[in-house]
C-alpha positions in Angstrom: 28.4 46.8 -17.7 29.5 50.5 -17.8 27.5 53.1 -16.0 27.8 56.7 -14.9 27.0 58.2 -11.5 27.0 61.8 -10.4 28.4 63.3 -7.2 27.8 67.0 -6.6 27.6 67.6 -10.3 30.7 65.6 -11.2 30.3 62.5 -13.3 32.0 59.3 -12.0 32.4 56.4 -14.4 32.0 52.9 -12.9 32.0 49.3 -14.2 30.6 46.1 -12.9 33.6 43.7 -12.4 34.0 40.5 -10.4 30.5 41.0 -8.9 31.1 44.5 -7.6 31.3 48.1 -8.8 34.7 49.6 -9.6 35.0 53.4 -9.9 37.3 55.5 -12.0 39.9 56.9 -9.6 40.7 60.0 -11.6 36.9 60.8 -11.7 36.7 60.5 -7.9 39.8 62.7 -7.5 38.3 65.3 -9.7 35.0 65.2 -7.7 36.8 65.5 -4.4 39.5 68.1 -5.3 38.1 70.0 -8.3 41.6 69.6 -9.8 42.1 70.8 -13.3 44.4 67.8 -13.9 43.1 64.9 -11.8 45.3 62.4 -13.7 48.5 64.3 -12.6 47.1 64.6 -9.1 46.7 60.8 -9.0 50.2 60.2 -10.2 51.6 62.6 -7.6 49.5 60.9 -4.9 50.8 57.5 -5.8 54.4 58.8 -5.8 53.9 60.6 -2.4 52.4 57.5 -0.8 55.2 55.3 -2.3 57.7 57.5 -0.5 56.0 56.4 2.7 56.1 52.8 1.7 52.5 52.6 0.6 52.0 51.3 -3.0 48.5 52.4 -3.9 48.7 50.7 -7.3 48.4 47.3 -5.5 44.8 48.0 -4.5 43.8 49.2 -8.0 43.0 47.4 -11.2 43.0 48.7 -14.8 39.6 48.3 -16.5 38.4 49.6 -19.8 36.1 52.7 -19.4 34.6 55.0 -22.1 36.4 58.3 -22.7 35.3 61.6 -24.2 36.2 60.4 -27.7 33.8 57.5 -27.3 36.5 54.8 -27.2 37.3 52.6 -24.2 40.7 52.9 -22.5 42.4 51.1 -19.7 41.7 53.2 -16.6 42.8 52.9 -12.9 39.8 51.7 -11.0 39.1 50.8 -7.4 36.3 49.1 -5.6 34.6 50.8 -2.6 36.9 49.4 0.0 40.0 50.5 -1.9 38.4 53.9 -2.5 38.1 54.3 1.3 41.9 53.8 1.6 42.6 56.2 -1.3 40.3 58.9 0.1 42.2 58.8 3.4 45.2 60.3 1.4 43.2 63.1 -0.2 42.7 66.2 2.0 39.2 67.3 1.0 36.2 68.6 2.8 34.1 66.5 0.4 35.6 63.2 1.7 32.9 62.4 4.2 30.0 63.5 2.0 31.5 61.3 -0.7 31.5 58.3 1.6 27.9 59.0 2.5 27.1 59.3 -1.2 28.5 55.8 -1.8 26.4 54.4 1.0 23.3 56.2 -0.1 23.6 54.9 -3.7 24.0 51.4 -2.5 27.5 50.7 -3.5 29.2 51.1 -0.2 28.5 49.2 3.0 30.8 50.9 5.6 29.9 48.4 8.2 31.0 45.5 6.1 34.6 46.7 6.2 34.5 46.6 10.0 32.2 43.5 10.2 32.7 41.0 7.3 29.6 39.0 8.5 27.4 41.8 7.2 29.1 41.4 3.8 28.2 37.7 3.9 24.6 38.6 4.7 24.5 41.0 1.7 26.0 38.4 -0.6 23.6 35.8 0.6 20.6 38.1 -0.1 22.1 38.9 -3.5 22.0 35.3 -4.5 18.6 34.7 -3.0 17.1 37.5 -5.0 18.7 36.1 -8.2 16.9 32.8 -7.5 19.8 30.4 -6.5 18.9 27.4 -4.4 19.7 27.7 -0.7 22.1 24.7 -0.6 24.0 26.2 -3.6 24.2 29.6 -1.8 25.7 27.9 1.3 28.4 26.3 -0.8 29.1 29.5 -2.8 29.5 31.5 0.4 31.9 28.8 1.8 33.8 28.9 -1.4 34.2 32.7 -1.1 35.7 32.3 2.4 38.1 29.7 1.2 39.1 31.8 -1.8 39.7 34.8 0.4 41.9 32.7 2.8 44.0 31.5 -0.2 44.4 35.0 -1.7 45.4 36.4 1.7 48.0 33.7 2.0 49.4 34.6 -1.5 49.5 38.3 -0.6 51.6 37.5 2.5 54.0 35.6 0.3 54.9 38.4 -2.2 52.2 37.6 -4.7 50.8 41.1 -5.4 50.0 41.5 -9.1 46.6 40.8 -10.5 48.2 38.9 -13.4 49.9 36.6 -10.9 46.7 35.9 -9.1 45.1 35.0 -12.4 47.9 32.6 -13.3 47.8 30.8 -10.0 44.0 30.5 -10.2 44.4 29.0 -13.6 46.9 26.5 -12.4 44.5 25.2 -9.8 41.7 25.1 -12.3 43.7 23.3 -15.0 44.9 20.7 -12.5 41.4 20.2 -10.9 39.2 20.3 -14.0 41.6 20.1 -17.0 40.5 23.6 -18.1 41.7 27.1 -17.6 39.1 29.6 -16.3 38.6 31.0 -19.8 38.2 27.5 -21.3 35.8 26.6 -18.6 33.7 29.7 -19.3 33.6 28.8 -23.0 32.5 25.3 -22.1 29.6 26.7 -20.2 28.6 29.2 -22.9 29.7 32.3 -20.8 30.7 35.0 -23.2 30.6 38.2 -21.3 33.7 39.4 -19.3 31.6 40.1 -16.2 30.1 36.6 -16.0 31.7 34.9 -13.0 32.4 31.3 -13.6 31.7 30.2 -10.1 28.2 31.7 -10.3 27.5 29.1 -13.0 29.0 26.0 -11.3 26.8 23.3 -9.9 27.2 21.8 -6.4 30.0 19.4 -7.3 32.0 21.9 -9.3 31.9 24.3 -6.4 32.9 21.5 -4.0 36.0 20.5 -6.1 36.9 24.1 -6.6 36.9 24.5 -2.8 39.0 21.4 -2.4 41.6 22.5 -4.9 41.9 26.0 -3.3 41.8 24.7 0.3 44.5 22.1 -0.5 46.6 24.8 -2.2 46.3 27.0 0.9 47.4 24.2 3.3 50.3 23.1 1.0 51.4 26.7 0.7 51.5 27.0 4.5 53.2 23.7 5.0 55.9 24.3 2.4 56.2 28.0 3.5 56.1 28.9 -0.1 57.6 32.3 -0.9 57.1 34.3 -4.1 55.2 33.6 -7.2 57.1 30.5 -8.5 56.9 28.6 -5.2 53.2 29.4 -4.8 52.7 28.2 -8.4 54.1 24.8 -7.4 51.8 24.6 -4.4 48.8 25.6 -6.6 49.5 22.8 -9.0 49.7 20.3 -6.2 46.5 21.5 -4.6 44.7 21.2 -7.9 46.1 17.7 -8.4 44.6 16.6 -5.1 41.2 17.8 -6.2 41.7 16.2 -9.6 42.4 12.8 -8.1 39.2 13.1 -6.0 37.2 14.2 -9.0 38.4 11.4 -11.2 37.7 8.8 -8.5 34.1 10.1 -8.2 33.7 10.1 -12.0 34.9 6.6 -12.2 32.3 5.5 -9.6 29.4 7.4 -11.1 30.2 7.2 -14.8 29.4 10.9 -15.1 31.7 13.9 -15.7 31.8 16.5 -12.9 32.6 19.2 -15.5 29.2 20.3 -16.7 27.9 22.6 -19.5 25.0 23.7 -17.4 24.9 27.3 -16.2 22.6 29.8 -14.4 22.2 32.2 -17.3 18.4 31.9 -16.9 18.8 33.9 -13.7 20.4 36.9 -15.6 17.1 38.8 -15.7 16.9 38.7 -12.0 20.4 40.2 -11.7 19.5 42.9 -14.3 16.4 43.9 -12.3 18.5 44.2 -9.1 21.1 46.4 -10.7 18.5 48.7 -12.1 16.9 49.1 -8.6 20.2 50.2 -7.0 
């Protein structure tokens, strides 16, 4: 979902990705600096920060946004937390008003950065408004915490590229469920890029996802895995542990854990929420 926001007369492109808004960095820079060449400003900013040992590209992602010619191009984007870090490096009197603008428009919760529990409360409310069952929400929130623990562990072990995170996640998924993330999404009839697979898992799928990722975290720590290749081995082993448990349950119940059911019927609730923000 692509949209446009306006800050002090400047248009800022944004896109809904991984259940949060990501903003075009060059648009934000243009709004803060009035630079005639915000793309060059961004390149120089990255180079300057790199000289100080800070690699800003590691907190950004490239997402396709519409350009003036009507076509979509890969564009450096950042979520609100990453934007806060980038804004710190931009000397601009508009920095504070911009932060307030983010908060006012509902896309930035400053307190959540300092107090993650507030973020959990917001996410819980988000799922409640969409109509998810309470028990499901509790599992989803726990899964988010376990996922964050795993990704933090990877980051500390020299896994920094988004592509590497995706590969490791696929390794756990393939071992646990016999499907990559994309194959799993197709199995559930999820066709849009912004549809998060975990938001369409049932209780058991969430539980085995948590088991695979928690096991991967513990194995990574125990083995003191370093770098992408060693973390990949730990991810496979973590997923295999979850796979063994899944197969044992399926043998006892005679039913597959991997389900085609999804929560697409709640999409209207989500659309209503986004239109209200």
